[in-house]
KEPAPA-714517 format. One record per residue (C-alpha): x, y, z; residue number from 1. Coordinates in Angstrom, 1 decimal. Example, Ala and Ser with C-alpha at 12.3 -4.5 7.8 and 13.67 -1.06 7.14 Angstrom:
<zases>
{zase {12.3,-4.5,7.8},1}
{zase {13.7,-1.1,7.1},2}
</zases>
This chain:
<zases>
{zase {0.2,-0.1,0.1},1}
{zase {1.4,3.2,-0.9},2}
{zase {0.1,6.9,-0.2},3}
{zase {-1.0,8.8,-3.1},4}
{zase {1.1,11.6,-4.4},5}
{zase {-0.5,14.9,-5.2},6}
{zase {2.6,16.8,-6.2},7}
{zase {2.6,17.7,-9.9},8}
{zase {6.1,16.3,-11.0},9}
{zase {7.4,17.0,-14.3},10}
{zase {7.1,14.1,-16.7},11}
{zase {10.2,12.0,-17.7},12}
{zase {10.6,12.1,-21.5},13}
{zase {10.2,8.4,-22.6},14}
{zase {12.4,7.4,-25.2},15}
{zase {10.7,5.6,-28.7},16}
{zase {12.1,2.4,-27.8},17}
{zase {10.2,2.2,-24.4},18}
{zase {7.0,3.5,-26.0},19}
{zase {6.9,1.4,-28.9},20}
{zase {7.6,-1.6,-26.9},21}
{zase {5.0,-0.7,-24.3},22}
{zase {2.3,-0.2,-27.1},23}
{zase {3.6,-3.4,-28.4},24}
{zase {2.7,-5.1,-25.2},25}
{zase {-0.5,-3.5,-24.6},26}
{zase {-1.9,-4.3,-28.1},27}
{zase {-0.5,-8.2,-27.3},28}
{zase {-2.5,-8.0,-24.1},29}
{zase {-6.0,-6.6,-25.5},30}
{zase {-5.5,-9.7,-28.2},31}
{zase {-5.0,-12.3,-25.3},32}
{zase {-7.7,-11.1,-23.2},33}
{zase {-10.2,-10.8,-25.9},34}
{zase {-9.3,-14.6,-26.8},35}
{zase {-10.1,-15.2,-23.0},36}
{zase {-6.4,-15.0,-21.5},37}
{zase {-5.2,-14.0,-17.8},38}
{zase {-4.8,-10.3,-17.2},39}
{zase {-2.0,-8.8,-15.0},40}
{zase {-3.6,-8.0,-11.7},41}
{zase {-2.1,-7.6,-8.4},42}
{zase {0.7,-5.5,-6.9},43}
{zase {3.8,-5.3,-8.8},44}
{zase {2.1,-5.5,-12.4},45}
{zase {3.5,-2.6,-13.7},46}
{zase {3.9,-2.4,-17.3},47}
{zase {2.4,0.5,-18.8},48}
{zase {3.5,4.1,-19.7},49}
{zase {1.7,5.7,-17.0},50}
{zase {3.1,3.8,-14.3},51}
{zase {6.6,3.9,-15.1},52}
{zase {5.8,7.9,-15.3},53}
{zase {4.4,7.9,-11.8},54}
{zase {7.2,5.8,-10.5},55}
{zase {9.6,8.2,-12.1},56}
{zase {8.1,11.0,-10.5},57}
{zase {8.5,9.7,-7.0},58}
{zase {12.0,8.9,-7.8},59}
{zase {12.5,12.3,-8.8},60}
{zase {10.9,13.7,-5.6},61}
{zase {13.4,11.6,-3.5},62}
{zase {16.6,12.8,-5.3},63}
{zase {15.5,16.8,-5.1},64}
{zase {14.9,16.3,-1.5},65}
{zase {16.9,18.0,1.0},66}
{zase {16.5,15.6,4.2},67}
{zase {12.8,14.4,4.0},68}
{zase {11.4,12.8,0.6},69}
{zase {7.8,14.0,1.2},70}
{zase {5.2,15.5,3.5},71}
{zase {4.6,13.4,6.5},72}
{zase {0.8,13.4,8.1},73}
{zase {0.4,11.9,11.6},74}
{zase {-1.1,8.5,10.4},75}
{zase {-0.9,6.8,13.9},76}
{zase {-2.2,9.2,16.5},77}
{zase {-2.1,8.2,20.4},78}
{zase {-5.1,9.1,22.5},79}
{zase {-6.5,8.7,26.0},80}
{zase {-10.1,8.7,26.1},81}
{zase {-13.2,6.8,26.6},82}
{zase {-14.8,5.6,23.3},83}
{zase {-18.0,3.7,22.2},84}
{zase {-17.5,-0.1,22.1},85}
{zase {-17.2,-1.6,18.5},86}
{zase {-19.5,-4.6,17.7},87}
{zase {-17.9,-8.2,18.6},88}
{zase {-17.6,-8.8,14.6},89}
{zase {-15.2,-6.0,14.2},90}
{zase {-12.7,-6.9,17.0},91}
{zase {-9.5,-8.7,16.1},92}
{zase {-6.2,-9.7,17.8},93}
{zase {-4.3,-8.9,14.8},94}
{zase {-4.8,-7.0,11.5},95}
{zase {-2.2,-7.4,9.0},96}
{zase {-2.0,-4.5,6.8},97}
{zase {-0.9,-5.0,3.2},98}
{zase {-2.0,-8.6,2.0},99}
{zase {0.4,-9.4,-0.7},100}
{zase {3.2,-10.8,1.5},101}
{zase {1.2,-10.1,4.8},102}
{zase {-1.0,-13.0,4.0},103}
{zase {1.6,-15.5,4.8},104}
{zase {2.0,-14.2,8.4},105}
{zase {-1.4,-13.8,8.6},106}
{zase {-2.1,-17.3,7.6},107}
{zase {0.5,-18.5,10.1},108}
{zase {-1.1,-16.6,13.2},109}
{zase {-4.5,-17.7,12.2},110}
{zase {-3.8,-21.5,12.5},111}
{zase {-6.5,-22.9,15.1},112}
{zase {-3.8,-23.9,17.9},113}
{zase {-2.8,-20.2,18.5},114}
{zase {-6.5,-19.3,19.2},115}
{zase {-6.6,-16.0,17.4},116}
{zase {-8.5,-13.9,15.5},117}
{zase {-6.8,-12.3,12.5},118}
{zase {-8.0,-9.8,9.9},119}
{zase {-6.2,-8.4,6.4},120}
{zase {-6.6,-5.2,4.9},121}
{zase {-5.7,-4.9,1.3},122}
{zase {-6.0,-1.8,-0.8},123}
{zase {-6.9,-3.7,-3.9},124}
{zase {-7.9,-7.1,-4.7},125}
{zase {-5.9,-9.6,-2.6},126}
{zase {-4.1,-11.5,-5.5},127}
{zase {-0.6,-11.9,-7.0},128}
{zase {0.9,-10.6,-9.9},129}
{zase {1.8,-12.1,-13.1},130}
{zase {5.5,-12.2,-12.8},131}
{zase {7.1,-14.8,-10.9},132}
{zase {9.0,-14.7,-7.9},133}
{zase {12.1,-16.7,-7.2},134}
{zase {13.3,-18.5,-4.2},135}
{zase {14.5,-22.0,-3.2},136}
{zase {12.0,-25.1,-2.4},137}
{zase {13.6,-25.4,0.8},138}
{zase {12.5,-21.7,2.0},139}
{zase {9.2,-22.1,0.5},140}
{zase {8.6,-25.3,2.3},141}
{zase {8.7,-23.6,5.5},142}
{zase {4.8,-22.7,4.6},143}
{zase {4.5,-26.5,4.7},144}
{zase {5.9,-27.0,7.9},145}
{zase {3.7,-24.0,9.7},146}
{zase {0.6,-25.7,8.4},147}
{zase {-0.3,-23.0,5.7},148}
{zase {0.5,-25.0,2.8},149}
{zase {0.3,-28.7,2.0},150}
{zase {3.2,-30.6,-0.2},151}
{zase {0.4,-30.5,-3.2},152}
{zase {-0.2,-26.9,-2.8},153}
{zase {3.9,-26.5,-3.0},154}
{zase {4.2,-28.2,-6.2},155}
{zase {1.3,-26.1,-7.4},156}
{zase {2.6,-22.9,-6.6},157}
{zase {6.1,-23.7,-8.1},158}
{zase {6.0,-23.0,-11.9},159}
{zase {9.4,-25.0,-12.3},160}
{zase {12.8,-25.7,-11.2},161}
{zase {16.4,-24.8,-12.7},162}
{zase {20.1,-25.4,-12.4},163}
{zase {22.7,-24.3,-12.6},164}
{zase {22.9,-21.0,-11.1},165}
{zase {25.7,-18.7,-12.6},166}
{zase {27.5,-15.8,-11.5},167}
{zase {30.0,-13.8,-14.0},168}
{zase {32.0,-10.4,-14.1},169}
{zase {33.1,-8.8,-17.3},170}
{zase {36.8,-8.8,-18.0},171}
{zase {37.6,-5.8,-20.4},172}
{zase {41.1,-7.1,-20.9},173}
{zase {39.9,-10.4,-22.8},174}
{zase {42.5,-12.2,-21.2},175}
{zase {39.8,-14.7,-19.9},176}
{zase {37.2,-16.4,-21.6},177}
{zase {33.5,-16.0,-20.3},178}
{zase {33.2,-19.4,-19.0},179}
{zase {36.6,-18.9,-17.0},180}
{zase {35.0,-15.6,-15.3},181}
{zase {31.8,-17.7,-14.3},182}
{zase {31.3,-19.3,-10.8},183}
{zase {28.7,-22.1,-11.2},184}
{zase {26.6,-23.1,-7.9},185}
{zase {22.7,-24.8,-7.6},186}
{zase {19.9,-24.5,-5.7},187}
{zase {19.8,-20.5,-5.3},188}
{zase {16.7,-18.9,-6.1},189}
{zase {16.2,-21.6,-8.5},190}
{zase {12.2,-22.1,-8.3},191}
{zase {9.9,-19.9,-10.4},192}
{zase {6.9,-19.3,-8.0},193}
{zase {3.7,-18.3,-8.9},194}
{zase {2.4,-15.4,-6.8},195}
{zase {-1.0,-15.6,-8.1},196}
{zase {-1.3,-19.4,-6.8},197}
{zase {0.7,-18.8,-3.7},198}
{zase {-1.4,-15.8,-2.6},199}
{zase {-4.5,-17.8,-3.4},200}
{zase {-3.6,-20.9,-1.6},201}
{zase {-2.5,-19.0,1.5},202}
{zase {-5.8,-17.0,1.5},203}
{zase {-7.8,-20.5,1.2},204}
{zase {-6.0,-21.6,4.2},205}
{zase {-6.5,-18.5,6.2},206}
{zase {-10.2,-18.2,5.5},207}
{zase {-10.7,-21.6,6.2},208}
{zase {-9.4,-21.2,9.5},209}
{zase {-11.6,-18.2,10.3},210}
{zase {-9.4,-15.3,9.2},211}
{zase {-11.1,-12.5,7.6},212}
{zase {-10.0,-10.4,4.6},213}
{zase {-11.1,-6.6,3.7},214}
{zase {-10.0,-6.1,0.4},215}
{zase {-10.5,-3.3,-1.9},216}
{zase {-10.1,-1.4,1.4},217}
{zase {-8.3,1.6,2.2},218}
{zase {-6.7,2.4,5.5},219}
{zase {-7.0,5.9,6.2},220}
{zase {-5.3,5.9,10.0},221}
{zase {-4.6,4.2,13.2},222}
{zase {-5.5,5.3,16.5},223}
{zase {-4.0,3.7,19.7},224}
{zase {-6.1,4.2,22.8},225}
{zase {-4.4,4.5,26.0},226}
{zase {-7.4,4.8,28.3},227}
{zase {-7.3,1.5,30.8},228}
{zase {-10.8,0.1,30.1},229}
{zase {-10.6,0.8,25.9},230}
{zase {-6.7,-0.1,25.2},231}
{zase {-6.8,-1.2,21.5},232}
{zase {-5.7,0.2,18.2},233}
{zase {-8.9,1.4,16.0},234}
{zase {-8.2,1.4,12.4},235}
{zase {-10.3,3.7,9.9},236}
{zase {-11.1,1.6,6.7},237}
{zase {-13.5,4.4,5.4},238}
{zase {-17.1,3.4,6.0},239}
{zase {-16.5,1.4,9.3},240}
{zase {-14.1,1.2,12.0},241}
{zase {-12.2,-2.2,13.2},242}
{zase {-10.5,-2.8,16.5},243}
{zase {-7.3,-4.9,17.0},244}
{zase {-4.7,-5.6,20.1},245}
{zase {-2.1,-5.5,17.3},246}
{zase {-1.8,-4.2,14.1},247}
{zase {1.2,-5.6,11.6},248}
{zase {2.2,-3.2,9.1},249}
{zase {3.4,-5.1,6.0},250}
{zase {2.5,-2.3,3.5},251}
{zase {6.0,-2.1,2.1},252}
{zase {8.8,0.8,2.0},253}
{zase {5.9,3.4,1.0},254}
{zase {3.7,2.3,4.0},255}
{zase {2.5,5.6,5.5},256}
{zase {2.9,4.2,9.0},257}
{zase {6.8,3.6,8.1},258}
{zase {7.1,7.0,6.6},259}
{zase {5.7,8.6,10.0},260}
{zase {8.0,6.3,11.7},261}
{zase {11.0,7.3,9.7},262}
{zase {9.8,11.0,9.9},263}
{zase {10.2,11.1,5.9},264}
{zase {13.8,10.6,6.0},265}
{zase {16.0,10.2,2.8},266}
{zase {17.1,6.8,2.0},267}
{zase {20.7,6.0,2.4},268}
{zase {20.8,3.8,-0.6},269}
{zase {18.7,3.0,-3.5},270}
{zase {18.5,-0.3,-5.7},271}
{zase {17.0,0.8,-8.9},272}
{zase {15.8,-2.4,-11.0},273}
{zase {14.5,-2.5,-14.8},274}
{zase {13.7,-5.5,-16.8},275}
{zase {11.6,-7.6,-18.9},276}
{zase {9.9,-10.9,-19.2},277}
{zase {10.2,-12.0,-22.8},278}
{zase {9.6,-14.8,-25.0},279}
{zase {11.6,-16.3,-28.1},280}
{zase {14.8,-17.6,-26.3},281}
{zase {16.4,-20.6,-27.5},282}
{zase {14.8,-23.4,-25.3},283}
{zase {17.6,-25.5,-25.4},284}
{zase {20.0,-23.1,-23.7},285}
{zase {17.4,-21.6,-21.3},286}
{zase {17.9,-24.3,-18.6},287}
{zase {20.2,-22.2,-16.4},288}
{zase {19.7,-18.7,-14.3},289}
{zase {22.2,-16.1,-13.8},290}
{zase {22.0,-14.8,-10.0},291}
{zase {24.7,-11.7,-10.4},292}
{zase {26.4,-11.1,-13.7},293}
{zase {28.0,-7.9,-15.5},294}
{zase {28.7,-7.3,-19.2},295}
{zase {30.3,-3.7,-18.8},296}
{zase {32.4,-1.7,-16.6},297}
{zase {31.8,1.3,-14.7},298}
{zase {30.1,3.9,-17.1},299}
{zase {28.6,7.3,-16.2},300}
{zase {29.1,6.6,-12.6},301}
{zase {27.2,3.5,-12.6},302}
{zase {27.8,-0.4,-12.4},303}
{zase {25.0,-2.3,-13.8},304}
{zase {24.5,-5.9,-12.8},305}
{zase {22.2,-8.4,-14.3},306}
{zase {20.0,-11.4,-13.0},307}
{zase {18.1,-13.7,-15.1},308}
{zase {16.0,-16.7,-15.0},309}
{zase {13.8,-19.1,-17.1},310}
{zase {10.1,-18.4,-16.8},311}
{zase {6.7,-20.1,-17.2},312}
{zase {8.1,-23.6,-17.0},313}
{zase {4.9,-24.8,-16.3},314}
{zase {3.4,-24.1,-19.4},315}
{zase {5.1,-27.3,-20.9},316}
{zase {4.8,-29.9,-18.0},317}
{zase {5.8,-33.3,-18.9},318}
{zase {3.9,-36.1,-17.4},319}
{zase {5.8,-39.1,-15.9},320}
{zase {9.2,-37.6,-17.0},321}
{zase {11.9,-36.9,-14.3},322}
{zase {13.4,-34.3,-16.7},323}
{zase {13.2,-30.5,-15.9},324}
{zase {10.5,-28.7,-18.1},325}
{zase {12.1,-26.3,-20.5},326}
{zase {10.5,-22.8,-21.9},327}
{zase {11.5,-20.0,-24.3},328}
{zase {10.4,-17.5,-22.0},329}
{zase {13.0,-15.6,-19.6},330}
{zase {13.0,-13.0,-17.1},331}
{zase {15.8,-10.4,-17.3},332}
{zase {16.8,-7.6,-14.6},333}
{zase {19.4,-4.8,-14.8},334}
{zase {20.0,-3.2,-11.5},335}
{zase {22.5,-0.7,-9.9},336}
{zase {23.2,0.6,-6.2},337}
{zase {22.7,4.0,-6.1},338}
{zase {22.9,6.6,-3.4},339}
{zase {19.5,9.4,-3.8},340}
{zase {21.4,12.7,-5.1},341}
{zase {19.4,14.7,-7.6},342}
{zase {22.6,13.8,-10.3},343}
{zase {21.2,10.4,-10.5},344}
{zase {19.3,9.4,-13.8},345}
{zase {15.6,9.0,-13.9},346}
{zase {14.3,5.2,-13.8},347}
{zase {13.3,5.7,-18.0},348}
{zase {16.8,6.7,-18.4},349}
{zase {18.0,3.6,-16.9},350}
{zase {15.4,1.5,-19.0},351}
{zase {17.0,3.0,-22.2},352}
{zase {20.4,1.5,-20.9},353}
{zase {18.7,-1.7,-20.5},354}
{zase {17.3,-1.6,-24.0},355}
{zase {20.9,-0.8,-25.3},356}
{zase {22.4,-3.4,-23.4},357}
{zase {20.3,-6.2,-23.0},358}
{zase {20.9,-7.8,-26.5},359}
{zase {24.7,-8.2,-25.5},360}
{zase {23.9,-9.6,-22.3},361}
{zase {21.9,-12.4,-23.6},362}
{zase {23.4,-12.7,-26.8},363}
{zase {20.9,-11.5,-29.1},364}
{zase {21.5,-9.9,-32.7},365}
{zase {18.7,-7.2,-31.3},366}
{zase {15.8,-6.7,-29.4},367}
{zase {13.8,-7.7,-32.3},368}
{zase {14.7,-11.2,-31.8},369}
{zase {12.3,-11.9,-28.6},370}
{zase {8.9,-10.7,-27.9},371}
{zase {8.3,-8.9,-24.9},372}
{zase {5.5,-9.8,-22.5},373}
{zase {6.0,-7.4,-19.6},374}
{zase {8.3,-4.4,-18.7},375}
{zase {9.3,-4.4,-15.1},376}
{zase {10.8,-1.4,-13.1},377}
{zase {10.9,-0.1,-9.7},378}
{zase {13.3,1.3,-6.9},379}
{zase {14.1,-0.2,-3.5},380}
{zase {15.0,2.3,-0.8},381}
{zase {17.5,1.2,2.2},382}
{zase {18.3,2.7,5.4},383}
{zase {21.1,2.1,7.7},384}
{zase {18.8,2.3,10.7},385}
{zase {17.1,-0.9,10.1},386}
{zase {15.5,-2.8,11.0},387}
{zase {13.1,-0.5,12.0},388}
{zase {12.2,-0.9,15.8},389}
{zase {8.6,0.1,16.9},390}
{zase {7.6,3.4,17.4},391}
{zase {4.3,3.2,18.6},392}
{zase {2.7,0.8,21.1},393}
{zase {0.8,-2.0,19.4},394}
{zase {2.2,-1.5,15.9},395}
{zase {4.9,-3.4,14.4},396}
{zase {6.7,-3.2,11.1},397}
{zase {7.5,-6.5,9.1},398}
{zase {9.4,-7.0,5.8},399}
{zase {10.1,-4.0,3.4},400}
{zase {8.2,-1.9,5.8},401}
{zase {10.7,-2.6,8.5},402}
{zase {13.9,-2.5,6.4},403}
{zase {14.8,-6.2,7.4},404}
{zase {15.8,-7.2,3.9},405}
{zase {19.5,-7.1,2.9},406}
{zase {20.7,-3.7,1.2},407}
{zase {22.0,-6.1,-1.5},408}
{zase {18.5,-7.6,-2.3},409}
{zase {15.4,-6.1,-4.2},410}
{zase {13.1,-9.1,-3.3},411}
{zase {11.2,-9.4,-0.4},412}
{zase {9.6,-12.9,-0.4},413}
{zase {12.9,-14.9,0.7},414}
{zase {13.3,-12.4,3.7},415}
{zase {9.7,-13.0,4.6},416}
{zase {9.9,-16.5,4.6},417}
{zase {13.1,-16.6,6.7},418}
{zase {11.7,-14.7,9.5},419}
{zase {8.2,-15.9,9.2},420}
{zase {8.8,-18.6,11.7},421}
{zase {10.5,-16.3,14.1},422}
{zase {8.0,-13.4,14.0},423}
{zase {5.2,-15.4,14.2},424}
{zase {6.2,-17.1,17.4},425}
{zase {7.0,-13.8,18.8},426}
{zase {3.8,-12.3,18.0},427}
{zase {2.0,-15.4,19.3},428}
{zase {4.0,-14.9,22.6},429}
{zase {3.2,-11.1,22.8},430}
{zase {-0.5,-11.6,22.3},431}
{zase {-0.5,-14.5,24.9},432}
{zase {1.0,-12.2,27.7},433}
{zase {-0.6,-8.9,26.5},434}
{zase {2.9,-7.4,26.0},435}
{zase {2.4,-5.2,23.0},436}
{zase {3.9,-1.9,24.2},437}
{zase {6.7,-0.4,21.7},438}
{zase {9.5,-1.5,24.0},439}
{zase {8.5,-5.1,24.0},440}
{zase {7.5,-5.0,20.1},441}
{zase {11.0,-3.5,19.4},442}
{zase {13.1,-6.4,20.7},443}
{zase {11.2,-8.1,17.5},444}
{zase {13.1,-6.0,15.2},445}
{zase {16.0,-5.9,17.3},446}
{zase {19.8,-4.8,15.8},447}
{zase {21.4,-7.4,13.4},448}
{zase {25.2,-7.0,12.9},449}
{zase {24.8,-9.4,9.8},450}
{zase {22.3,-6.9,8.3},451}
{zase {24.4,-3.9,9.0},452}
{zase {27.4,-5.3,7.7},453}
{zase {26.3,-6.0,4.6},454}
{zase {26.1,-1.9,4.1},455}
{zase {29.7,-2.0,3.3},456}
{zase {29.2,-4.5,0.2},457}
{zase {26.8,-2.3,-1.0},458}
{zase {29.2,0.8,-0.9},459}
{zase {31.9,-1.1,-2.6},460}
{zase {29.3,-2.1,-5.4},461}
{zase {28.1,1.4,-6.1},462}
{zase {29.9,4.4,-7.8},463}
{zase {29.8,7.8,-5.8},464}
{zase {28.5,10.8,-7.5},465}
{zase {31.5,12.8,-8.6},466}
{zase {34.0,10.1,-8.3},467}
{zase {34.6,9.9,-12.1},468}
{zase {36.4,13.6,-12.0},469}
{zase {38.3,12.9,-8.8},470}
{zase {41.9,12.5,-8.7},471}
{zase {41.6,9.6,-6.1},472}
{zase {39.0,7.6,-8.1},473}
{zase {39.4,4.0,-8.6},474}
{zase {39.5,2.6,-12.1},475}
{zase {36.4,1.6,-14.3},476}
{zase {37.2,-2.0,-13.7},477}
{zase {37.2,-1.8,-9.8},478}
{zase {33.9,-3.3,-9.1},479}
{zase {34.5,-6.3,-11.5},480}
{zase {37.8,-6.7,-10.3},481}
{zase {36.7,-6.7,-6.6},482}
{zase {33.7,-9.2,-7.5},483}
{zase {36.0,-11.7,-9.5},484}
{zase {38.5,-11.6,-6.9},485}
{zase {35.9,-12.3,-4.0},486}
{zase {33.7,-14.5,-5.6},487}
{zase {36.8,-16.5,-6.4},488}
{zase {37.9,-16.9,-3.2},489}
{zase {34.5,-17.7,-1.9},490}
{zase {34.4,-20.6,-4.8},491}
{zase {37.9,-22.1,-3.6},492}
{zase {36.7,-21.9,0.0},493}
{zase {33.8,-24.0,-0.6},494}
{zase {29.9,-23.9,-0.3},495}
{zase {29.5,-23.4,3.1},496}
{zase {31.3,-19.9,2.5},497}
{zase {29.7,-19.3,-1.0},498}
{zase {26.2,-20.2,-0.3},499}
{zase {25.3,-18.3,2.3},500}
{zase {26.3,-14.9,0.7},501}
{zase {24.4,-15.8,-2.3},502}
{zase {21.4,-16.2,-0.2},503}
{zase {22.1,-12.6,1.3},504}
{zase {23.3,-14.1,4.8},505}
{zase {26.2,-12.9,6.4},506}
{zase {28.1,-15.0,8.9},507}
{zase {31.4,-14.3,10.8},508}
{zase {33.3,-17.4,10.1},509}
{zase {32.7,-17.4,6.3},510}
{zase {33.3,-13.7,5.9},511}
{zase {36.3,-13.8,8.0},512}
{zase {37.8,-16.7,5.9},513}
{zase {36.8,-14.8,3.0},514}
{zase {38.7,-11.3,4.1},515}
{zase {41.9,-13.3,5.1},516}
{zase {42.2,-15.0,2.1},517}
{zase {41.6,-12.0,-0.1},518}
{zase {44.0,-10.2,1.8},519}
{zase {46.9,-13.0,1.7},520}
{zase {46.5,-13.7,-2.1},521}
{zase {45.6,-10.1,-3.4},522}
{zase {47.0,-7.6,-0.7},523}
{zase {47.8,-5.1,-3.7},524}
{zase {44.3,-4.9,-4.5},525}
{zase {43.4,-3.6,-0.6},526}
{zase {44.3,0.2,-1.3},527}
{zase {41.9,0.1,-3.9},528}
{zase {39.2,-0.7,-1.5},529}
{zase {40.2,1.4,1.0},530}
{zase {40.1,4.0,-1.7},531}
{zase {36.5,3.0,-3.2},532}
{zase {34.9,2.5,0.2},533}
{zase {36.5,5.3,2.5},534}
{zase {38.2,5.2,5.7},535}
{zase {35.1,6.1,7.6},536}
{zase {32.6,3.6,6.1},537}
{zase {35.2,1.0,6.6},538}
{zase {35.5,2.1,10.1},539}
{zase {31.6,2.1,10.8},540}
{zase {31.5,-1.4,9.4},541}
{zase {34.3,-2.6,11.4},542}
{zase {32.2,-2.4,14.7},543}
{zase {29.5,-4.4,13.2},544}
{zase {31.9,-6.8,12.0},545}
{zase {32.9,-7.1,15.8},546}
{zase {29.6,-7.1,17.1},547}
{zase {29.1,-10.1,14.3},548}
{zase {31.9,-11.8,15.9},549}
{zase {30.5,-11.6,19.5},550}
{zase {26.9,-12.7,18.3},551}
{zase {28.6,-15.9,16.7},552}
{zase {30.4,-16.6,19.8},553}
{zase {27.1,-16.2,21.9},554}
{zase {25.1,-18.3,19.9},555}
{zase {25.8,-21.9,21.4},556}
{zase {23.7,-20.3,24.3},557}
{zase {20.6,-19.5,22.2},558}
{zase {19.0,-22.9,22.3},559}
{zase {19.4,-23.8,26.1},560}
{zase {18.7,-20.1,26.8},561}
{zase {15.3,-20.3,24.9},562}
{zase {14.5,-23.6,26.3},563}
{zase {15.1,-22.3,30.2},564}
{zase {13.2,-18.9,29.6},565}
{zase {10.0,-20.7,28.3},566}
{zase {10.1,-23.2,31.3},567}
{zase {11.4,-21.3,34.1},568}
{zase {9.4,-19.7,36.9},569}
{zase {11.9,-17.5,38.1},570}
{zase {11.1,-14.6,35.5},571}
{zase {8.0,-13.2,34.9},572}
{zase {5.9,-13.3,31.7},573}
{zase {7.4,-10.1,30.6},574}
{zase {10.9,-10.9,31.4},575}
{zase {10.8,-14.1,29.6},576}
{zase {9.5,-12.6,26.6},577}
{zase {12.2,-10.1,26.7},578}
{zase {15.0,-12.9,27.2},579}
{zase {13.6,-15.2,24.3},580}
{zase {13.8,-12.1,21.8},581}
{zase {17.3,-11.3,22.8},582}
{zase {18.4,-14.7,22.2},583}
{zase {16.7,-14.7,18.7},584}
{zase {18.4,-11.5,17.9},585}
{zase {21.6,-13.3,18.8},586}
{zase {21.0,-16.2,16.4},587}
{zase {19.8,-14.0,13.7},588}
{zase {22.0,-11.2,13.7},589}
{zase {24.8,-13.6,13.5},590}
{zase {23.1,-15.2,10.7},591}
{zase {22.9,-18.7,12.1},592}
{zase {19.4,-19.1,12.1},593}
{zase {17.6,-22.0,10.1},594}
{zase {14.1,-22.8,9.3},595}
{zase {15.0,-26.2,11.2},596}
{zase {15.8,-24.4,14.3},597}
{zase {12.8,-22.3,14.4},598}
{zase {10.1,-24.9,13.7},599}
{zase {11.7,-27.2,16.5},600}
{zase {11.4,-24.4,18.8},601}
{zase {8.1,-23.5,17.8},602}
{zase {6.7,-27.1,18.3},603}
{zase {8.3,-27.0,22.1},604}
{zase {6.5,-23.8,22.9},605}
{zase {3.1,-24.9,21.8},606}
</zases>
């Protein structure tokens, strides 16, 4: 859910290529819909020229702002007064605002053993987009363990699986063949998932267990009442008011609650992403994915990275065959890590770079070799002050609204699945003991050194404005050289080092081994890193690195501590809650969490 923007921003001028491809897609869609085909409903289905202009207008305002990106209104208010009772059917234990990914948490909380009444508010229709998401089967299977999906459901929502997964970095010297620059692994983001089917299945489970969905419903404000006899949160949804003991904000980075909590501050970094889904690729070659790839060096103070996945593998399902499905459809993303300074280009301009470079990246003669089905674009702001702690009683941000995702990532599904067992357990315990003040809820989004340590990597993968004219600037090959060295070291150290990093999980021991090996074998490259990152950011990163080591050292006490805190009579319910959250923060903050650990912990707590 996003706030409506009333500013009259000057429209970005779109290139003829963008307009021509958008018109061709619109024409194709009209033909398919007339023939009874599917429409691109749901959040994220931004494929029109109008949507691009709107997103670019918001991006322009963010860049041009001094300290705040927009006017912030008081969306959450706190009062202390006697109010009229709402009818029983409009009272909930939890209301999740934002249903696209919020329905995953809502369905988990609504399980019968939790004895909770949960509602979901969604501004539009509660349904997924057409464009596939990418995760691993193991990550998605957490929904089966939490009884939200069955194994049959899991097979239905997964469109297809593919391997291998490649990483490769451009070598302008030509000394190495492309294959020699590639790092090859398996089972990272290697499943295409249908958002439409996933959300449909989660919604079915949610409503079957008694959950209530308010769709095509706008949230206009939240009022926290501190009056002793009327303590609750009231949500204004237009024609009526509903009441909740706890409000969960899953409305993404544009949430009006998050904007108020951050006081409209400008993001510290932004990942701008453009891409397409197109058909016409060689089906025999469209069997692997690129997780991170480059085909150019730094240009115009930007380094472009690429990602690509086979898509629509379910359209050609082979019965009674163990072979993977194949498809001629491929999704291709181009992204760049930027700051939000006024000099940065528009998203439309970056999309033009995509049109120019995509044939080179995908080994096409021209854009006309493929037929585009969708244009994809967006920006993902990131903040150093993340995850965002609760700023109000009875209100908690999760997912993108909390900034819990890695600053290197622009996908929220994997992050949501990773934290889903932890957050659902914490919220269940909070409601059982009626511990819903902001201090207590803040322990759920505690400091994570693993997340903070990732900021230096984003810094090293971005180019600062004005650096091209500086006498101390790094070479145009710096980022590709760094990535090639770093990934080569991790590959040599093995999958236990490489895999966590590829999944946006930073751990102390693998990171330490990587840094030591890089320093030992490439000592001459260290001054370039210092020059690119800067002394102050490295000093700031080092304290998070030390904290990461401390958290890693303390991690063995987490499991016995969690069990003791659950069963002891020596602590009050509030103290038990705080201790268990602090122990979870140690485990997650060190990147040593796992779905298996959380499920076992949940089972012991039930």
